[in-house]
C-alpha positions, -999 to +999 in steps of 0.1 A: -095-401-860-072-392-831-087-367-807-066-337-801-067-326-765-066-289-760-034-275-744-038-263-709-037-226-704-006-214-686-012-205-650-011-168-644+022-155-630+016-139-597+041-111-591+053-108-556+039-079-536+061-049-534+080-048-502+076-014-485+109+003-477+114+009-440+106+044-429+138+064-421+146+065-385+148+100-372+172+100-343+165+125-316+186+156-315+214+155-290+204+175-260+222+209-257+240+218-226+230+251-212+260+273-204+239+298-186+252+325-210+233+345-235+248+358-267+253+395-262+235+418-287+255+442-307+253+476-291+231+501-309+250+527-328+244+561-315+244+588-342+251+622-328+230+648-346+250+677-361+246+708-340+223+735-352+244+763-366+247+793-344+243+829-355+273+840-375+287+805-377+304+791-408+322+758-415+359+758-415+372+748-449+410+740-448+430+756-476+447+731-499+470+750-523+478+736-557+514+729-567+529+763-576+566+755-582+596+737-567+614+742-534+645+757-551+624+788-559+619+795-522+657+802-520+654+829-547+628+852-531+650+882-542+640+874-578+610+897-585+593+870-606+596+844-578+586+869-552+554+877-572+546+840-575+551+833-538+532+864-528+503+853-550+501+819-531+504+837-497+475+860-507+454+831-518+459+815-484+449+846-465+418+849-487+409+813-481+415+810-444+421+845-430+425+853-402+451+826-404+481+820-381+515+829-396+529+794-390+501+777-407+501+801-437+539+797-441+537+759-439+509+756-464+525+781-488+558+762-487+539+729-494+528+744-527+565+744-536+572+709-524+587+719-490+572+701-460+592+717-432+596+754-426+621+770-402+614+802-384+638+820-407+621+807-438+587+816-424+598+852-417+613+855-452+580+843-468+558+866-447+581+896-454+566+895-490+533+906-476+522+942-467+525+951-431+488+960-430+479+923-434+497+914-401+481+916-367+503+898-341+506+862-351+477+864-376+472+876-411+440+891-422+424+897-456+420+933-466+383+927-471+376+921-433+371+949-408+388+935-378+369+959-354+334+946-364+342+910-376+319+887-357+320+854-376+336+821-365+342+788-382+332+754-367+355+725-374+350+687-369+385+679-358+410+699-338+438+686-360+424+707-389+434+738-370+448+737-334+432+761-310+464+781-306+462+788-343+427+802-341+426+840-338+415+851-303+388+873-319+373+843-336+373+823-304+356+853-286+330+854-314+321+818-308+318+825-270+294+854-277+273+833-300+272+804-275+261+826-246+235+843-268+220+810-279+221+795-244+206+826-227+237+827-206+262+800-196+285+791-167+322+796-173+328+758-174+300+751-198+310+780-220+346+767-222+335+732-230+311+743-258+337+766-272+362+737-274+335+716-292+331+744-318+368+740-327+369+702-328+381+694-292+364+666-273+377+675-238+392+704-219+429+698-212+451+718-189+470+732-219+439+748-234+425+764-202+449+794-201+441+803-238+404+801-231+407+822-199+427+849-218+401+851-246+372+852-221+390+880-201+393+900-233+357+895-242+346+907-207+370+937-208+356+947-242+320+945-229+311+917-253+302+894-224+290+903-189+294+881-158+265+880-133+271+877-095+261+840-099+290+835-123+267+832-153+280+848-185+257+867-208+261+883-243 
C-alpha cells in the first residue's frame, strides 16, 4: 500500500504590527506684541436716588385732555352749546393743574379740539368763558383752593413739562419755604439752585435769576422767609 504523507499545516499568518500615528504637533502660539495699552473698563453707572419728598410736596402730573371736538367749534364760541363744551374742558384743566398759567391752559384746551397753535386773541376768547373769580394775574385757580393759605408745590422731573415762568409765584415760594425748613436754613445761591431742581432745571441760567429773585423778595416781604445777617435764609 502507498503511504499517505500528512499535509503540512499552513504557517500562521503574522499580521503586521499596527503603526502608531504620529502625535499631533502643537505649534507654539505666536507671541503677542504688547501695545502698552489697557482696555478701558466701562464706567460704572451712577444712579441718582430720588430726593426724599419735602413737606407739602406733590408730584406734578401734566394734564392731557381727551379729544373734545374739532377746531371749527372754536370759531363758534358765541354758540351756547359750544361755549358750554369749551368751558367744561377749561374747567377740567384748572382742576387738574391749577394754579395753571393762562397760556398753558389755552394751549392744552385748544389741543382737545385739534388746534396746535393759539394766538393771543384766541387765548383771550377762550379764557373769557371762565368766571373772573378764577383769574389771578396770569394764572387760573380752582375754586377749591384758598389762595391765601395754599402751601403746596409740585415737583417735576423735566423743566419742559412746565417752564418756570409758567409756575405760579406762590408755588415757587412754597417750594422755597419747604427747602429752607428742611435744610435748617440755606444761603441764597443754594436755595435758588435747589428750587430750580424742584421744577426740573439742572442749572441756573441768567434768564431764570430775575424770576427767582422776585419770588424770594416776595417771600421775605410777606414774612414767610427771614434773612440772617450772614445771608442765611430761614423759614
